[in-house]
N, C-alpha and C positions, 0 to 999 in steps of 0.2 A: 682105464675104463674097461671093465670086463664085459664082453658081449652078452654073457648069460645073466647079468645083473638085472633084477626086476626093475622095470621103469616105475618112477614115482608119479607118472602122469598117464592119463587115459587118452585115447583117441576116439574120434567119432567122425562120421561123414555127415555133412549137412544134408537135409532131406529135400532140398529144392535145387533143381538144376535146369529150369526152363530157360532156354535162350531168350534174351530180351530183345535181340535184334536192334533196329533203330527205334528208340523210344518215342512214343507219341503221347502227348497229354491226353488224359481222359476227357470225357464229355461233361463231367461234373463241373459246375461253376466253382469259383474260388471259395465263395461263401459257404458252399455245401460240403466242401472237403473237411476232413478232420485230421488231427495229428494222432498217430498211433504210437504210444509209448511202448517200446518193446524191451524186454530184459536182454541186455547185451551178453549175459552169460549163456544164452541159447542162440548161438550163431545161426543155426538152422532157421529159427523163427525170424531172426533179423533178415535173412536172405529171402525167405518167403514174403515177408512184408515189403521188401524192396521190389520184388517182382510185381506185387500188386500196385505199388506206388508208381512204377514205370507205366502201368496200364491205366493210370488215373485214379488209383485207390488212395487210401489215407497216406499222408506224408509220414515218413518214418523218423522217429526220435529214439535211437537206442540209448539206453541208460544202464549204468552198472547197478543202480538201485532206484526205487521209486522216488518221484519228486513231484513238484507242483504241476498242475495242469497247464497246458500251453495253448493259446488261441491261434488258429490258422488264418484268421481274417487278414486280408491285405497281402498275402503271399502270392508269388507269381503262379500262373496257371499250371505250369509244369514243375512246380516245386516238388521235390522227391524226398529230400533228406535234410535233417537238421542235426548238426554236430555241435555238442556242447564241449567247449574247450577253454582252457585258460593258459595253454602253453606253459612256459617256465616262470611266468611273472605273477601268476595267481589272480589275474584280472579275468573274471568269467565273461564269456561271449557265446552266442548261439549263431552258428554259421548256416545259412540256408543255401542248399545246392539244388540245382534243377536236374531233371533227367538228361537234358541236353549236355550239361557240363560233365556229369558222371560218364555218359556214353563217350563223349569226345576224349576224355582222359583215358578211359579203358582201351578205346580203339587205338589211340596214339601209342599207348604202352606196348600193345602187342606188335604194332608196326616197328617200333624201335627194337624190341627184344628179338624179333625175327631178323632184323638187319644186323644186329650185333652177333647173332649166331650164324649169319651167312646162309639163312634158309628162307629167303623171300620167295613167295610165289606158290607154296604148297598150302594145304589146309589141314593141319594136323589136329589131333585131339590134344587138349590142354587141360592141365589140372594144377591146382594150387594147394599148398600146405599153409594152413592158417595158424600162426603162432602169436598173433597180436589181438588185443581186445577189440570186440566188435563195436565199441562205441567210439573208437578212434578212427580217423579217416583212413589210415593205412590198413587197418583191419577191415573196414567197410569196403575198401577198394578191392580187397581179395575176393569178397563176396560178389561185388559187381562184375569183376572180370570173369569170375566163374559162371555167373549168369550169362554173360556175353558168349562164353565158350560152350555153354550147355553141359557142363560137367559138375560133379560134386567135389567141393574142397574137402580135404581131410583136416580135421581140427585137432590140434594138440591141446588137451585140456589139463590144467593143473600146472605144476612146477615145471619150468623150462630148464632142462639140462641136456647134455649131449646124448645120454641114453634115451631120454624121452623123444628127442628129435629123430634119432636113428629109427626108433620103433615106429614113429608116426610116418616118416618118409617111406618106410617099407610098404605102406598101404597105397601109395600112389601107383596108378596103373596107366596113365595117359602117355602118349608119345613125348610130349613136352611137359616139363615139370618146373614149377616156379615156387618161390617162397619170398616173403617180405619180412625183414628183420629190423630190429634196432641195433645200434652198435654194440651194446653190452651183450646181446645174444650172440652176435658174431664173435665177440671176444671169447665167450665161453666155448664156442665150437672150435676156434683156433687153438685154445689151450687144451683141448681134449686129445685123447690118444689118436694119433694120425691113422693108424691101421684100421680103426673102427669107423672113423668119421670121413676120411678122404673119399672112399668110393661112393659114399652117399652124397657128399657135397658135389662131387664131379658129375653126378647124374642129373643135377639141376641145370636147365637151360638158362635160367636167370635167377640170381640171388640178389634181390633188391635190398639195399641198406640205406635207411634214412631216419629222419626225425631229429637228428643232430649230426655234428661232424664226427666222422669215423677216424679214430687215431691212425695216423699214417703207418706206423709199424704193424698194426693189426691188418690193415688193408693190404699192405705189401705181402705179409705172410700168407694171407688167404689166397691171393692171386698167384703167388709163387707155387702154391700147392695145386694149381689147376682149377680153382673155384671160379666160376663165372660171376664174380661180384660186380654189381652195378650200383654206384652211388646215386642217390636221388636227392633232389632238392625241391621243396614245395611246402605247402601248408594246407590246412583245412580250406582256406580261402581260394586255393587253386585246385580243389578236388584231389589233393594229394600231390605226389611228386610230379613235376612238370619239366624238370631239367635232369637228364640222365648222363652221368659221367661228364658233367659240365656243359652238355649240349642240350638246348631247348628241344622239346618234342615238337612234332609237326603242329603248326598253328599257334605255337607259343611265341609271344613277342616279349623282348627284354629291352629295357633301357635303364641307364644309370642317371639319376637326378640328384645332384648335390651329394654324391657318394652313396645314395640309397638305391637298392634294387627295386625297380617297378616291373610288374609282370602283367601281360595282357593276353587275351585269347579266349577261345570258346569254353575253356574249362573253369573260368572265373565263377565264384559264387555270386548269387544275386545280391548278397549283402548280409546284414545281421538282423536277427529278429528283434523288433521293438527297440532299436538303438539307432535312431536317425543321426545322432551326433557322431557316433563311431563310423557309421556308414559314410558320412560326408568327409570325414578325415582320412579314411582308409581307401575308399574307392573314388577315384577322381577321373575327370575327363580332361584329356589333353590332345589337341590336334584332331578332334573328332573321334578319338578312341577312348575306351574305358580302361583304366589301369588300377592295379592293386598295389598299394604302397606296402612293401613287406617289412619295413623297419630293420631290414638286414643291410649291412654294408657289403659292397662288392665292386668288382671291376669286370669290364668286358675285354676279352683278349682277342687279338687280331685273328681273323679267319680268312677264307672259309675252312671248316665250318665255324660259325660263331660260337664262342665258348664264354661261359661266365664263371668267375671265381668268387666264391663267397668268403669274405674276410672276417665276418663276425656280426653280432647283433649290435645295432646302434645303441641299444639300451644296456649293452654289456661293456660300457665305457666308463672309466673312472677318471678323475682328475687328481693326479698325485704330484705335488710340488709345482703346480701350474702346467703339467704335461698331461696330455690325453693318453690313456693306456687302454687298449682293446684287450679285454680279458680273454676273449676267444683266441686271439693270436698268442697270448702268453700260454694258454692251455695247450695249443697244438705244439708249441716249441717244447714245453715241459714234458709232454707225453712221449717224447723221443728219448728221455732219460730212463735207463733201466729201473723198473719198479714203479713207473709213473704212468702206465698205459691208461689208467682210469682216473688220473688226477683231474681235479676241478679247480680253476682259479676264481677267486672271489675277492671283492674289495673289503677292506676293514678300516675303521676310523683311525686316524693318527693325529695327535696333537701337533706334530712337527710338519707333516706333509699334507694334512687334510684327509687323504686316503692312501692306503698302500695295498699292494698285492699280497695275498696269502694263498698258498697252494695247499689244498686239502687232498691227502693221499690215503686211499684205503689199503688194508692188508698189513702183513707183518714184515715186508721187505724193507730193509734199511735204505733210506734215501738221503743222499748228501745235499744239503742246502747249497753248498758251493757249486756242485755239479748242476743243480737246477738254475741257479743264478747265471752261470756261464752259458747254459743253453738258451736262456731267455734274453741275454744281453743284446743280441742282434735287434731286438724290438725297441731298444732304448734303455737308458739308465733307470727310469721309473718303472719299467716293466719287470725288473728283476724282483722276484718274491722276497719279502723280508723274513718270512718264516714258513716252515712246513708243519702242518697240523695233521697228525695221524689219527685215523678212525678205522674201526673194523670194516665197515662197508659204506658206500655212498648211498645216502637216502635218495630214492627215485620216485618220480611221479608214475602214474599208472601206465603211461605210454613209453616209459623207459628213460626219459630225460632226467638228468640230475635235478634234485629239488634245490635250486639255488637259494631260495629264500631260507630254507632250513639250514643250509650250509653257511650262509652269511650270518644268520643268527648264532650259529655255533662258534664262529671265529670271533664274533663281537662279545659273546658272553660264554666263554669256555667253561667256567666253573658251574654255571647254571645248567649246562647241557651235559 
């Protein structure tokens, strides 16, 4: 990467940086409040709308493009934000987050990042680099944390690559600097020229990476180069990441019920908009506390401190020859094979076994099926992929996650695709 190469992306600073302090609901009644649909392409407008929402103004609904009107009737008094998301399954949902939940998440984030940096007790200036869409919770949280800090985030606009990232990071001026990325963005930075990227990456006090599992080789390479990478786990329903490097943030409660991760705490969403059935199935009461059922499989490791290990999605399990196979586990094992860092494991129909594992691998690098099967054998006989499908690039959703529905369709009907 040549330092003098023109960037293909622009940068801009959001125009709102009013500290939000401790949010208090406005005096307007629930029925009088409205929902402000804001273009997510204008992160500054989203941030200004959030500041107004924290003060009791219209509830913010950031969208990548115009859509149907939404009624605010029945929402909590301090409802602040609605995130429209479908994750990787394609089932749409509207998550309602309160000012209290957003503030609790942002405050706990700074507390943990300060502790990880060994700088507890001082009150520095803080600034974020925004590299994610403002209609996704990780992008919105960059704006909320910036409001809490009273500083302007720098926004990377357009195509994300190492050149654009370095150019945008050069505009940060605060004492402590942070960025939130998805794994594919971290991969691109790790693959870039070290001499140009490393000094910039080492200048960040926190590099949050979440949205999906980060390949272990990528994570190890970044940390070996002195990058302060923090893996995050959470969802829109938890106001973003609530578990950092496997440890819950302050106030976050974790329990495992029948192999499923349940999360509780002040950062929980109030529920889903106009979806009582999903509300009842996802947010449950147990022992006098409210819990979010994540649909993720995981385990609690002995502490202190308490640590959680996410093993995969409960809905990313197939039955092959009568055996359960967790595709996320297969994926992590396969990604350790050279050339498979971005590999995605999907299920494909089989007349003999019902379903089998297929590994989809992007790029031109030759990949040995035998090497992949050997790496995955530890997960069981049925976990070994039956074939490797090569594609130019992995199709992704707007938030950076692989589009698993498109990949599953591709392996089911290769000639049509």
